[in-house]
ROKOLPA-898305 format. One line per field, with one value per residue (C-alpha): residue number from 1; x, z, y; residue in three letters. Coordinates in nm, 4 decimals. Example, Ala and Ser with C-alpha at 12.3 -4.5 7.8 and 13.67 -1.06 7.14 Angstrom:
i = c(1; 2) .
u = c(1.2300; 1.3670) .
w = c(0.7800; 0.7140) .
v = c(-0.4500; -0.1060) .
aa = c(ALA; SER) .
***
This chain:
i = c(1; 2; 3; 4; 5; 6; 7; 8; 9; 10; 11; 12; 13; 14; 15; 16; 17; 18; 19; 20; 21; 22; 23; 24; 25; 26; 27; 28; 29; 30; 31; 32; 33; 34; 35; 36; 37; 38; 39; 40; 41; 42; 43; 44; 45; 46; 47; 48; 49; 50; 51; 52; 53; 54; 55; 56; 57; 58; 59; 60; 61; 62; 63; 64; 65; 66; 67; 68; 69; 70; 71; 72; 73; 74; 75; 76; 77; 78; 79; 80; 81; 82; 83; 84; 85; 86; 87; 88; 89; 90; 91; 92; 93; 94; 95; 96; 97; 98; 99; 100; 101; 102; 103; 104; 105; 106; 107; 108; 109; 110; 111; 112; 113; 114; 115; 116; 117; 118; 119; 120; 121; 122; 123; 124; 125; 126; 127; 128; 129; 130; 131; 132; 133; 134; 135; 136; 137; 138; 139; 140; 141; 142; 143; 144; 145; 146; 147; 148; 149; 150; 151; 152; 153; 154; 155; 156; 157; 158; 159; 160; 161; 162; 163; 164; 165; 166; 167; 168; 169; 170; 171; 172; 173; 174; 175; 176; 177; 178; 179; 180; 181; 182; 183; 184; 185; 186; 187; 188; 189; 190; 191; 192; 193; 194; 195; 196; 197; 198; 199; 200; 201; 202; 203; 204; 205; 206; 207; 208; 209; 210; 211; 212; 213; 214; 215; 216; 217; 218; 219; 220; 221; 222; 223; 224; 225; 226; 227; 228; 229; 230; 231; 232; 233; 234; 235; 236; 237; 238; 239; 240; 241; 242; 243; 244; 245; 246; 247; 248; 249; 250; 251; 252; 253; 254; 255; 256; 257; 258; 259; 260; 261; 262) .
u = c(2.0475; 2.0213; 1.9971; 1.7909; 1.5189; 1.3344; 1.3774; 1.2809; 1.2079; 1.1105; 0.9157; 0.7367; 0.7387; 0.6152; 0.8215; 0.7455; 0.8686; 0.8788; 0.9065; 1.1525; 1.1726; 0.9250; 1.0458; 0.9348; 0.6102; 0.7703; 0.7338; 0.8961; 1.2450; 1.5131; 1.6329; 1.2812; 1.2191; 1.5559; 1.4934; 1.1316; 1.2656; 1.5479; 1.3530; 1.0294; 1.2164; 1.4076; 1.1055; 0.8810; 1.1112; 1.2044; 1.0250; 1.0808; 0.8726; 0.4985; 0.3202; 0.4223; 0.3285; 0.3992; 0.3869; 0.5478; 0.7333; 0.5942; 0.2715; 0.2212; 0.2101; 0.3290; 0.2657; 0.3102; 0.5635; 0.8416; 0.6885; 1.0094; 1.1761; 0.9135; 1.0424; 1.3425; 1.1176; 1.1745; 0.9972; 0.7281; 0.9861; 1.1680; 0.8213; 0.7574; 1.1026; 1.0562; 0.7189; 0.8679; 1.1482; 0.8595; 0.6474; 0.9057; 0.8235; 0.4525; 0.4048; 0.6089; 0.4116; 0.0654; 0.1675; 0.3711; 0.2036; 0.1942; -0.0563; 0.0421; -0.1151; -0.0825; -0.0729; -0.1729; -0.0639; -0.1447; -0.1967; -0.1951; -0.1938; -0.1338; 0.1036; 0.0992; -0.2798; -0.2017; 0.0521; -0.1734; -0.4479; -0.1938; -0.1829; -0.4279; -0.5798; -0.5613; -0.5656; -0.5821; -0.5451; -0.8426; -0.6286; -0.5676; -0.6651; -0.6809; -0.6763; -0.5610; -0.4401; -0.3062; -0.5887; -0.4436; -0.1028; -0.2491; -0.1387; -0.3154; -0.3417; -0.0577; 0.1144; -0.1872; -0.4460; -0.6636; -0.6506; -0.7217; -0.9496; -1.2519; -1.2309; -1.2647; -1.5175; -1.6892; -1.6326; -1.8615; -1.7046; -1.3543; -1.4251; -1.5689; -1.2684; -1.0283; -1.2022; -1.2650; -0.9433; -1.1669; -0.9977; -1.1490; -1.1352; -1.0486; -1.4137; -1.5351; -1.2651; -1.3810; -1.7525; -1.6367; -1.4471; -1.1102; -1.0030; -1.0656; -1.0449; -0.9977; -0.8228; -0.6750; -0.3160; -0.1620; -0.3125; -0.2176; 0.1055; -0.0011; -0.3308; -0.1682; 0.1034; -0.1729; -0.3446; -0.0329; 0.0898; -0.2495; -0.1728; 0.1893; 0.0764; -0.1703; -0.1187; 0.0637; 0.1261; -0.2494; -0.3190; -0.0578; -0.2161; -0.5544; -0.4366; -0.2749; -0.6129; -0.8057; -0.5832; -0.6920; -1.0556; -1.2011; -1.0265; -1.1092; -1.4120; -1.5678; -1.4238; -1.0774; -1.1154; -1.2339; -0.9369; -0.6805; -0.8562; -0.7996; -0.4335; -0.3602; -0.5497; -0.3359; -0.0278; -0.1992; -0.2803; 0.1046; 0.1855; 0.3043; 0.0548; -0.2376; -0.1158; -0.0886; -0.4276; -0.5826; -0.3921; -0.5008; -0.8677; -0.8762; -0.7060; -0.8827; -0.5786; -0.4505; -0.2414; 0.1122; 0.1337; 0.4968; 0.4394; 0.6465; 0.5808; 0.7250) .
w = c(0.4098; 0.1496; -0.1878; -0.3076; -0.0386; -0.1936; -0.5566; -0.7250; -1.1002; -1.2478; -1.5894; -1.7307; -1.3914; -1.1973; -0.9370; -0.8726; -0.5525; -0.4984; -0.1696; -0.2771; -0.0125; -0.1591; 0.0282; 0.3571; 0.1703; 0.2057; 0.5804; 0.7349; 0.7940; 0.8922; 0.5214; 0.3981; 0.6738; 0.6004; 0.2271; 0.2664; 0.5000; 0.2529; -0.0783; 0.0133; 0.2043; -0.1259; -0.3623; -0.1647; -0.2591; -0.6010; -0.8429; -1.1423; -0.9671; -0.9870; -0.8869; -0.6857; -0.6953; -0.4031; -0.4758; -0.3763; -0.5531; -0.5453; -0.3880; -0.1246; -0.1228; 0.2415; 0.5163; 0.7999; 1.0776; 1.1214; 1.3867; 1.4301; 1.5742; 1.8214; 2.0942; 2.1353; 2.2524; 2.6321; 2.7347; 2.6653; 2.5981; 2.3457; 2.1763; 2.1380; 2.0034; 1.7401; 1.6297; 1.6158; 1.3914; 1.1552; 1.1418; 0.9406; 0.6086; 0.6774; 0.7500; 0.4457; 0.2349; 0.3533; 0.3455; 0.0356; -0.1818; -0.4751; -0.5700; -0.4216; -0.5380; -0.3763; -0.6238; -0.4036; -0.5839; -0.3111; 0.0672; 0.2449; 0.6127; 0.9463; 0.8869; 0.5171; 0.5127; 0.7137; 0.4530; 0.1692; 0.3526; 0.3986; 0.0077; -0.1771; -0.3692; -0.3936; -0.7104; -0.6201; -0.8216; -0.7860; -0.5856; -0.3167; 0.0527; 0.3266; 0.6991; 1.0076; 1.1743; 1.4804; 1.7075; 1.6441; 1.8093; 2.0843; 1.9329; 1.8266; 1.4657; 1.3944; 1.1187; 1.0861; 1.0372; 1.3176; 1.1495; 0.7948; 0.8042; 0.9897; 0.7356; 0.4499; 0.5791; 0.8649; 1.2326; 1.2862; 1.0106; 1.1205; 1.4643; 1.3311; 1.1074; 1.3926; 1.6527; 1.4306; 1.2309; 0.9480; 0.6172; 0.3063; -0.0524; -0.3223; -0.4094; -0.0603; -0.0097; -0.3208; -0.1883; 0.1263; -0.0559; 0.0389; -0.3191; -0.6091; -0.8713; -0.8842; -1.1895; -1.3104; -1.1584; -1.5123; -1.5548; -1.2175; -1.2900; -1.6369; -1.4990; -1.1927; -1.4228; -1.6580; -1.3631; -1.2255; -1.5454; -1.5788; -1.2442; -1.3364; -1.6504; -1.4562; -1.2582; -0.9768; -0.7518; -0.7419; -0.6775; -0.3920; -0.2467; -0.2486; -0.0932; 0.1899; 0.2643; 0.2092; 0.4670; 0.7356; 0.6427; 0.8968; 1.1776; 1.0291; 1.0619; 0.7686; 0.8507; 0.8903; 0.5537; 0.3799; 0.5106; 0.4129; 0.0635; 0.0120; 0.1104; -0.1069; -0.4022; -0.3651; -0.4285; -0.7169; -0.9013; -0.9195; -1.0812; -1.4326; -1.4550; -1.3752; -1.6562; -1.8900; -1.8127; -1.8700; -2.2006; -2.3183; -2.2091; -2.4024; -2.7138; -2.7020; -2.6928; -2.4664; -2.1651; -2.1120; -1.7352; -1.5916; -1.2186; -1.1719; -1.0122; -1.2732) .
v = c(-0.6168; -0.8930; -0.7266; -1.0062; -1.0076; -0.7070; -0.6590; -0.3164; -0.2560; 0.0634; 0.1085; 0.4108; 0.5894; 0.2904; 0.1216; -0.2551; -0.3599; -0.7440; -0.9321; -1.2034; -1.4867; -1.7300; -2.0334; -1.8620; -1.7298; -1.3898; -1.3799; -1.0562; -1.1579; -0.9078; -0.8787; -0.7950; -0.5461; -0.3795; -0.3844; -0.2376; 0.0493; 0.1294; 0.0903; 0.2585; 0.5403; 0.6071; 0.5934; 0.8193; 1.1038; 1.0316; 1.2605; 1.0172; 0.7538; 0.8508; 0.5287; 0.2101; -0.1644; -0.3907; -0.7629; -1.0876; -1.3811; -1.7155; -1.8589; -1.5699; -1.1930; -1.2042; -1.4644; -1.2035; -1.2011; -1.4529; -1.6634; -1.8759; -1.5526; -1.4671; -1.6947; -1.4551; -1.1692; -1.1742; -0.8715; -0.6221; -0.3633; -0.5956; -0.6652; -0.2888; -0.2163; -0.4997; -0.3476; 0.0105; -0.1249; -0.2534; 0.0492; 0.2781; 0.1368; 0.0918; 0.4670; 0.5695; 0.3212; 0.4511; 0.8292; 0.8690; 1.1173; 0.8699; 0.6034; 0.2579; -0.0633; -0.4012; -0.6724; -0.9719; -1.2839; -1.5290; -1.5407; -1.2064; -1.3210; -1.1356; -0.8398; -0.9271; -0.8384; -0.5262; -0.4294; -0.4754; -0.2801; 0.0203; 0.0430; 0.2724; -0.0217; -0.3995; -0.5908; -0.9727; -1.2858; -1.5155; -1.7547; -1.5011; -1.5457; -1.2867; -1.3313; -1.1309; -1.4557; -1.3016; -1.4626; -1.8069; -1.7040; -1.4847; -1.1646; -0.8343; -0.7126; -0.4780; -0.2756; -0.0610; -0.3350; -0.2083; 0.1481; 0.0604; -0.2279; -0.0709; 0.2321; 0.0104; -0.2566; -0.0867; -0.1425; -0.4523; -0.6372; -0.5478; -0.6818; -0.9914; -1.0538; -0.9845; -1.1786; -1.4826; -1.4872; -1.6128; -1.6376; -1.4655; -1.5740; -1.3052; -1.2996; -1.2318; -0.9566; -0.7864; -0.8080; -0.6412; -0.3654; -0.4849; -0.5497; -0.3144; -0.5934; -0.9689; -1.1169; -1.4408; -1.4992; -1.4869; -1.1296; -0.9897; -0.8038; -0.6736; -0.5458; -0.3847; -0.2224; -0.0917; 0.0823; 0.2151; 0.3558; 0.5331; 0.7002; 0.7768; 0.9673; 1.1692; 1.4900; 1.3066; 1.6134; 1.6681; 1.3001; 1.3105; 1.6170; 1.4715; 1.1350; 1.3357; 1.4996; 1.1644; 0.9984; 1.2349; 1.2909; 1.0522; 1.2496; 1.6021; 1.8131; 1.9813; 2.3054; 2.1386; 1.9837; 2.2950; 2.4848; 2.2202; 2.1809; 2.5656; 2.5343; 2.2375; 2.3739; 2.7072; 2.4771; 2.2845; 2.6148; 2.6899; 2.3656; 2.2847; 2.0021; 2.2653; 2.4877; 2.1893; 2.0633; 2.4062; 2.4358; 2.0848; 2.1584; 2.4863; 2.3494; 2.0210; 1.8129; 1.5323; 1.6714; 1.5637; 1.5712; 1.5508; 1.5595; 1.8685; 2.2025; 2.4169) .
aa = c(MET; SER; SER; GLN; ALA; VAL; LEU; THR; GLU; VAL; LYS; ASN; GLY; VAL; ALA; ARG; ILE; THR; LEU; ASN; GLU; PRO; ASP; SER; LEU; ASN; ALA; LEU; SER; THR; ALA; ILE; ILE; GLU; GLY; LEU; ASN; GLU; THR; ILE; GLY; SER; ILE; LYS; ASN; ASP; PRO; ASP; ILE; ARG; ALA; VAL; ILE; LEU; THR; GLY; ASN; GLY; ARG; ALA; PHE; CYS; ALA; GLY; GLY; ASN; ILE; LYS; GLY; PHE; SER; SER; ILE; SER; SER; ALA; ALA; ALA; GLY; ARG; LYS; ARG; MET; GLU; ASP; HIS; THR; HIS; PHE; LEU; LYS; ASP; LEU; ALA; GLN; MET; GLU; LYS; PRO; VAL; ILE; ALA; ALA; VAL; ASN; GLY; HIS; ALA; VAL; GLY; ALA; GLY; PHE; SER; ILE; ALA; LEU; ALA; CYS; ASP; PHE; ILE; ILE; ALA; SER; GLU; ARG; SER; LYS; PHE; ALA; LEU; GLY; PHE; HIS; LYS; ILE; GLY; LEU; VAL; PRO; ASP; LEU; GLY; GLY; LEU; TYR; HIS; LEU; PRO; ARG; ILE; VAL; GLY; MET; ALA; ARG; ALA; LYS; GLU; LEU; ALA; PHE; SER; ASP; ARG; THR; LEU; SER; ALA; ALA; GLU; ALA; LYS; GLU; TYR; GLY; ILE; CYS; LEU; GLU; VAL; VAL; GLU; VAL; GLU; GLN; LEU; LEU; ASP; ARG; THR; GLN; GLU; ILE; ALA; GLU; THR; PHE; ALA; SER; SER; PRO; THR; ILE; ALA; ILE; GLY; LEU; ALA; LYS; SER; LEU; LEU; ASN; ARG; SER; PHE; GLU; SER; SER; LEU; ASP; ASP; MET; LEU; ARG; GLU; GLU; SER; MET; VAL; GLN; GLY; ILE; ALA; PHE; THR; THR; ALA; ASP; HIS; LYS; GLU; GLY; VAL; ARG; ALA; PHE; LEU; GLU; LYS; THR; LYS; PRO; ASN; PHE; THR; GLY; SER; TYR; SER) .
***
């Protein structure tokens, strides 16, 4: 793995992961894939990291797959293996029990759009563009795009975007609920850091437990969700953050959440 393909900086409990191959618009090279697998796999279990930002250097967030390498895929089995190698970091990104924010600085295309959708929120610069892009090269949206997009925009809109390969401006993406906020490009990292630090100073165990249930809510019945809410609430009652929150509420002071169980 190239140590420079994926950069990590930690500040105030927030890990900023930066895709760092701007000359290729941060397309998913082997070095970037290996870097994301290693970095996200490590971060998800680090108790000192309580929120995550994912962004890209240069003009793009991520331009998707490395199309130049597609010609080497000689069989359906080889194509499937390639995709399985890519899904490790994607599942870790989507399922880690910490808030994850995509700071989309430019184009998020193809798999790059799918990666952004796998984050909990997207904060986009006003110059950002979003497109699935797979239709143009005869492929199917992947890396969870077909899972996350209809949950955000609805099935009809997801089908329209997948079938047409239409490019969305940042303003359109916000209108569809894809982006939480759109800001000037110069403000993007500061604004995203501000939001992430707010989460990092919150009761992050409770946030993580809530995220794990929300991620399954569309596939769960009400009875299932009530049962799982009871179980995770039982866990939350035992945390130091719960005790600190109750203390601060009763004493009318600001709580100091540490993200710890005891």
